[in-house]
C-alpha positions as CSV (number, residue, x, y, z in Angstrom):
1,M,-7.3,-17.0,4.2
2,S,-10.6,-17.2,2.0
3,N,-11.0,-16.8,-1.6
4,R,-11.6,-13.3,-1.8
5,D,-8.2,-12.5,0.5
6,H,-6.5,-14.0,-1.5
7,L,-7.6,-13.2,-5.2
8,V,-7.8,-9.1,-3.3
9,D,-3.9,-9.5,-2.3
10,G,-2.7,-11.0,-5.6
11,L,-4.3,-8.0,-7.3
12,H,-2.1,-6.2,-5.0
13,S,1.1,-8.1,-5.4
14,I,0.5,-7.8,-9.1
15,L,-0.3,-3.8,-9.2
16,E,3.4,-3.4,-6.9
17,D,4.9,-5.3,-9.4
18,L,4.1,-3.4,-12.8
19,W,4.9,0.0,-10.6
20,G,7.9,-2.0,-9.7
21,G,9.2,-1.7,-13.9
22,S,8.4,-5.9,-12.9
23,D,6.0,-6.1,-16.3
24,Q,7.3,-9.7,-16.7
25,I,6.5,-10.7,-13.6
26,A,3.6,-9.3,-12.6
27,A,2.4,-10.9,-15.9
28,S,3.7,-14.2,-14.6
29,E,1.7,-13.9,-11.2
30,F,-1.2,-12.9,-12.9
31,R,-1.4,-15.5,-14.8
32,K,-0.9,-17.8,-12.0
33,L,-4.4,-16.0,-10.1
34,M,-6.1,-16.6,-13.2
35,A,-5.5,-20.3,-13.7
36,W,-6.5,-20.7,-9.3
37,R,-9.4,-18.2,-10.0
38,E,-10.7,-21.2,-12.0
39,R,-10.2,-24.1,-10.1
40,A,-11.7,-21.9,-7.4
41,V,-15.3,-21.6,-8.9
42,K,-15.3,-25.4,-9.5
43,S,-17.4,-26.4,-6.7
44,A,-15.1,-29.2,-6.0
45,V,-15.7,-29.6,-2.2
46,P,-16.9,-32.5,-1.6
47,T,-19.2,-33.3,1.3
48,Y,-20.9,-36.5,2.5
49,R,-24.9,-36.9,3.9
50,A,-25.2,-39.0,6.6
51,G,-26.7,-42.6,6.7
52,T,-26.7,-42.1,3.1
53,F,-23.9,-44.1,0.2
54,P,-20.6,-41.9,0.7
55,G,-20.8,-40.7,-3.3
56,P,-20.0,-36.8,-2.8
57,V,-22.5,-34.0,-3.7
58,F,-20.6,-31.2,-4.5
59,Q,-21.6,-27.8,-3.0
60,D,-20.4,-24.0,-4.5
61,A,-17.1,-23.0,-3.9
62,Q,-16.4,-20.5,-1.2
63,D,-17.0,-16.1,-1.8
64,L,-18.8,-17.8,-5.5
65,G,-20.2,-14.7,-6.3
66,F,-17.1,-12.7,-5.4
67,L,-14.9,-14.9,-7.7
68,E,-17.7,-14.7,-11.0
69,F,-18.1,-11.3,-10.9
70,A,-14.2,-10.6,-11.0
71,A,-14.0,-12.9,-14.0
72,P,-14.8,-10.6,-16.7
73,A,-12.7,-7.7,-15.9
74,M,-9.7,-10.3,-15.0
75,F,-9.7,-10.7,-19.0
76,N,-10.0,-7.5,-19.4
77,I,-6.4,-7.3,-18.0
78,E,-5.6,-10.7,-19.7
79,A,-5.6,-8.8,-22.6
80,A,-3.9,-5.6,-21.6
81,F,-1.5,-7.8,-20.7
82,N,-0.8,-9.2,-23.9
83,S,-0.8,-6.0,-25.5
84,G,2.1,-5.1,-23.3
85,D,0.5,-1.6,-22.6
86,S,2.0,-2.0,-18.2
87,N,-0.1,1.7,-17.6
88,T,-4.0,0.8,-19.0
89,T,-2.9,-2.7,-17.1
90,A,-2.6,-0.9,-14.3
91,E,-5.4,0.9,-14.4
92,R,-7.9,-2.2,-15.1
93,I,-6.3,-3.6,-12.1
94,K,-7.0,-0.7,-9.8
95,D,-10.8,0.2,-11.4
96,L,-11.5,-4.0,-10.7
97,L,-10.1,-3.9,-7.7
98,S,-12.4,-0.5,-6.7
99,S,-15.5,-2.7,-8.1
100,L,-14.2,-5.6,-5.7
101,S,-13.6,-3.0,-2.5
102,A,-17.4,-1.9,-3.0
103,R,-19.0,-4.6,-3.9
104,Q,-17.5,-5.8,-0.3
105,S,-18.6,-3.1,1.6
106,A,-22.1,-3.5,0.0
């Protein structure tokens, strides 16, 4: 599963939890997704160059631009979770999914 797929699937799952009335579960899952995104954007995938001393050479994370694009909206979603308004939170998640879908199509 790519980073892009993991992010989108996670947001869909959180939205379903919100619609099902499981606000606490959705908030917990969103915190996990935020932490995962932070780890995923770090360029921590070591590669090695042939014929050189075997030191790591770091490369960009998979789908880095996609994950960075989602960051501001995810912080807005986090603020909505913190305010306790599940309707606003659901709207912000739907908006993010729409913008991610548009970005993926472009």
